[in-house]
C-alpha positions as CSV (number, residue, x, y, z in Angstrom):
1,S,-101.1,-11.0,-100.4
2,S,-98.0,-8.9,-100.8
3,T,-96.6,-5.6,-99.8
4,A,-97.1,-2.7,-102.3
5,V,-93.8,-0.9,-102.8
6,E,-92.5,2.1,-104.6
7,T,-88.9,2.9,-105.5
8,K,-87.8,6.6,-105.2
9,N,-84.2,7.7,-105.6
10,G,-83.0,4.0,-105.4
11,E,-84.7,3.5,-102.0
12,V,-87.7,1.0,-101.7
13,T,-90.5,2.1,-99.6
14,A,-93.6,0.1,-98.5
15,T,-96.7,2.0,-99.5
16,G,-99.5,-0.4,-98.7
17,V,-100.6,-4.0,-99.0
18,E,-102.1,-5.9,-102.0
19,L,-104.6,-8.6,-101.1
20,V,-105.2,-11.3,-103.7
21,A,-108.1,-13.8,-103.4
22,D,-106.8,-17.1,-104.5
23,D,-110.1,-18.9,-104.3
24,A,-111.0,-18.0,-107.8
25,A,-107.6,-18.7,-109.2
26,A,-107.5,-22.2,-107.8
27,S,-110.7,-23.1,-109.5
28,G,-109.5,-21.9,-112.9
29,G,-111.0,-18.4,-112.7
30,S,-109.2,-15.0,-112.5
31,S,-108.0,-13.8,-109.1
32,T,-109.1,-10.5,-107.7
33,A,-106.6,-8.1,-106.3
34,V,-107.3,-5.2,-103.9
35,E,-104.6,-2.7,-103.0
36,I,-104.8,-0.9,-99.7
37,K,-102.6,2.3,-99.6
38,C,-101.2,3.5,-96.3
39,G,-100.5,7.2,-95.5
40,K,-97.6,6.8,-93.0
41,E,-96.3,3.4,-92.5
42,V,-97.0,-0.3,-93.0
43,I,-96.9,-2.5,-89.9
44,L,-96.5,-6.3,-90.5
45,S,-97.8,-8.2,-87.5
46,A,-98.3,-11.8,-88.5
47,G,-96.3,-13.5,-85.7
48,A,-93.0,-15.3,-85.7
49,L,-93.9,-17.7,-88.4
50,G,-96.2,-15.5,-90.6
51,S,-94.1,-12.3,-90.8
52,P,-91.0,-13.9,-92.5
53,Q,-93.3,-15.9,-94.8
54,I,-95.2,-12.7,-96.0
55,L,-91.9,-10.7,-96.4
56,L,-90.4,-13.6,-98.5
57,Q,-93.5,-13.8,-100.7
58,S,-93.3,-10.1,-101.2
59,G,-89.7,-10.3,-102.6
60,I,-88.1,-9.1,-99.4
61,G,-85.4,-11.5,-98.1
62,P,-82.2,-13.3,-99.1
63,G,-81.7,-12.7,-102.7
64,G,-85.1,-11.0,-102.9
65,T,-86.4,-9.6,-106.1
66,T,-87.5,-6.3,-104.4
67,V,-85.1,-6.0,-101.4
68,D,-82.1,-8.1,-100.6
69,A,-82.5,-8.5,-96.9
70,P,-80.4,-11.8,-96.0
71,R,-81.5,-11.8,-92.4
72,V,-85.2,-12.2,-93.1
73,G,-86.2,-15.7,-91.8
74,Q,-82.6,-16.5,-90.7
75,N,-83.6,-17.2,-87.1
76,L,-86.8,-19.0,-87.9
77,L,-86.5,-22.3,-86.1
78,D,-89.2,-25.0,-86.1
79,H,-89.0,-26.0,-82.4
80,L,-92.6,-26.7,-81.7
81,F,-92.7,-29.0,-78.6
82,C,-94.6,-29.7,-75.5
83,V,-93.7,-31.6,-72.4
84,L,-96.0,-34.5,-71.4
85,R,-95.7,-35.7,-67.9
86,F,-97.0,-39.1,-66.8
87,P,-96.1,-39.7,-63.2
88,P,-96.0,-43.3,-62.2
89,S,-98.8,-44.6,-60.0
90,L,-98.1,-45.9,-56.6
91,G,-98.4,-49.6,-56.3
92,Q,-97.5,-50.5,-59.9
93,G,-94.6,-52.9,-60.1
94,N,-91.7,-52.7,-57.6
95,Q,-91.9,-48.9,-57.0
96,D,-91.5,-47.3,-53.7
97,I,-91.2,-43.6,-52.7
98,G,-87.5,-43.6,-53.3
99,S,-87.6,-44.8,-56.8
100,I,-90.4,-42.3,-57.7
101,N,-88.4,-39.4,-56.3
102,T,-85.3,-40.6,-58.4
103,Y,-87.6,-40.7,-61.4
104,K,-88.8,-37.2,-60.9
105,A,-85.2,-35.9,-60.5
106,E,-84.1,-37.6,-63.7
107,G,-87.1,-36.1,-65.5
108,W,-86.2,-32.6,-64.4
109,K,-82.7,-33.1,-65.5
110,T,-83.7,-34.3,-68.9
111,M,-86.3,-31.5,-69.4
112,L,-83.7,-28.9,-68.5
113,Y,-81.1,-30.4,-70.9
114,N,-83.7,-30.5,-73.7
115,L,-84.6,-26.8,-73.0
116,W,-81.0,-25.8,-73.0
117,D,-80.4,-27.6,-76.4
118,C,-83.6,-25.9,-77.8
119,F,-83.0,-22.3,-76.8
120,I,-79.3,-22.0,-76.4
121,N,-77.8,-24.5,-78.9
122,H,-80.8,-24.0,-81.4
123,K,-81.4,-27.7,-81.7
124,G,-84.8,-29.4,-81.8
125,I,-86.2,-31.9,-79.3
């Protein structure tokens, strides 16, 4: 799919959305395109990962063929992560309550450091 645009007086305006079925094209047939015109505005709402991808595929982005918008996709960071916590069970090894509390404190410190790196320094985990 792509955004249908028109150029008037040197200004590019989104006028709708063009949907292309790729299933037929993948199997060697011809693809079918349907254009949906919009009366007032086109709202792109495909999430943090989908919106930049659709804009770039539509020719809107850095060095774009339709619109040169260098900031499209600039802040897209692939920082998908999850925190898995596995607390130690009492009675395993030489653990006592003091060592478990120390373990938990170190875990929090590490987690906060990783979150700081992820969101402030823009580094992955």
